N, C-alpha and C positions, 0 to 999 in steps of 0.2 A: 312237357313239351307246351310251347305257346306259339302260334303264329298261323299264319296262311292254312298250313295244312289241318289245324284244328287244335282243342286243347284236350290236356289229358291230365286229369285230377285223382290220386289212389287216397284213399282215408281208409280207416276200419271199417266204415260201412259200406266198401267196394269201390268201384272204379268206375268213372264219367269221362266219356269221351266226346268231342264234339266232331263231329265228319261229314263231309259232303253227302246232300240227299239226292234222290233222283229228281229233284225240280232243280234247274239251272238257277244257281246264285245262292241256294237255301242249305242250310244244316241241319242236321237233327242231332240229339244228345244220346249215348247209348251209354247203357248204366250196366255193372256187372253188380248182383248185389251179393254178400256174404257167401251164400250157398251156393253161388257160380251160374247161376241163372241170369241170362242178358234181358235187358228191355229198353224200349226208344221210345221215343218222344220228339214232335216236329221243334225246331227253335222258333219264337215266334216275338216280335215285336212288341213293345206297347201298345204302339196302335194298334195292331192287330189283336190282343189282349184284351182292350179294350173297345174293338169294335164287337167282340163276344160275347163281353160283359153286356153290351145295349142291346143284345139280340136276345138274352137270357132276359134280361129287363121285361120283355114283351110274354115271356113264357109262361109257364104253370106257375103254381101259389110256390114250390120247390126251385125253381127256375128262381123268381123274382128274388126269393130268399137270398141266393147265392148271389144274384145279382147286387143286391142290397150290402153283403158284406164285402164283398169284393171292391164295390164303389168306397165303402169307408173306408178300407185299408188302402186301397188308391189313394184319397184324400189326403193321408197320414203319410204320404209317399212311402210306404211299407208293401206296397205290392209286387210278387216277384212275377206270379203268373196266378191265372183262372182258368176254370175249365179245363187245365193238361189233360188229356187222354193218352193213357202209357199203355202200349202194345207189348206184348213179349215176342221178342224178336225172333227167336225160334218158329214158332205157330202162325205167330202175325196174328192172334186172339186178344181181345185186352187183357189186362192185369189188373184196368182202375182205374181211376180219373182223382185229382186230386181239386176239391171243389176251388178253396180257395189256398194259396200259398202266399205267406208274406215272409220277409226276411228273417222270425225267429221260427214261424211255427206255419203247422200245416192246419188248416180248419174245413173241418167237413162241415157241411149245412144240413140242418134240420127242421122242418117245420113242426114237428111232434115227436116226443119218444118211439110213438108207435111207429114212425117212418123208418127208425134205426134199424127195424126189422129181427131184431133178435128172438131166440127162442127160450122158453123156459123148461128143463128137464122135470120130469116125473117126481124131482127129490125135491124139485123148487130151485133150484139152481140155474144161472144162469149157462147156456152154452156158449162157448167162446165166438165173439160175434167176428166175424172173418174180414169184414170189411175194414176193423182199425187194425187186425193182428198185424196185416201188409204196411202198417205204420210205425208199430214199434216193436214186432217181434223180427229180430235178426237171423232168427233162426226159420221164419216162415221163406216158402219159395219165392212167394210174393212179394217179400221184402222190396218197396219202391220209396224208401225214404233215407236219400244218400246222406244226406247233410244231418239225420239223427235229431231232426227237427222235434218241438213240443207239439204234440199231437192234441187239436181241439176240436170240440164238437160245439157248434153254436145252437143253440135252440131257438126256434121262431116261438116260443111258447115260453112264457113263466116258468123257471126252475119250482117256486113256491107254492105254484099253484098245481102242482101235482100230487096227485093221491093215491092213484094206484098202488097198491105194493110191490104189483110186478116192473110198473116203470122204476119205481124206486130202485131197485133190483138190478135193473138195467143202467141206469143211471153209476149206482154203487160199484156193479163191474167196471165199466169206463172208468171210474176216479181209481179203484183199486190196483188198474193196469195203466195208471199214468195219465190218463187222457184226462184233461182241462173240460168241465163240462159250464159251458157261459149260456147267458139269453140277454146282456148286454154288450151293444157294440164297443164302449169303454172300455171296458174288462177285458178285450181282448190283450193276448201277450204280443204284443207288435215288436 
């Protein structure tokens, strides 16, 4: 269905619907994932997204990195969203956010590997990094990647300078789960 009432799209990764929001003249997106859980986020104009990016550029180092990546993706004409806040519809609690969304990928920006927040099990293995599961595991109740886009982590530190065995394990866990790990803007799969 397409028209003034909204947009309804169904694919293997769930159902997306564009619906009126409580704000007059504004719309929101409703997404029901493969597990049947529903999420929502506001529709924003490219001007609103760019204003949000400009504000992030004035924030802390993590915000500045997100803004840098979003501005680069925008300069390539591939920006879809930045700083998208996704809420669980039933509880009105945050399900997560997407730092930068390009036409072909979701980009999570982290200043360092430590900022990923991964934990090491006593046996030396990595505990599943829940922040990333919601982007690639369709069985996750918080799966929020309706177009099943490639998941990318952009690091603010050079990958080849990482020497910590635990940090290397974290990066390997991400790679083993299909997350592309990048430290150069020109390597982004836009």
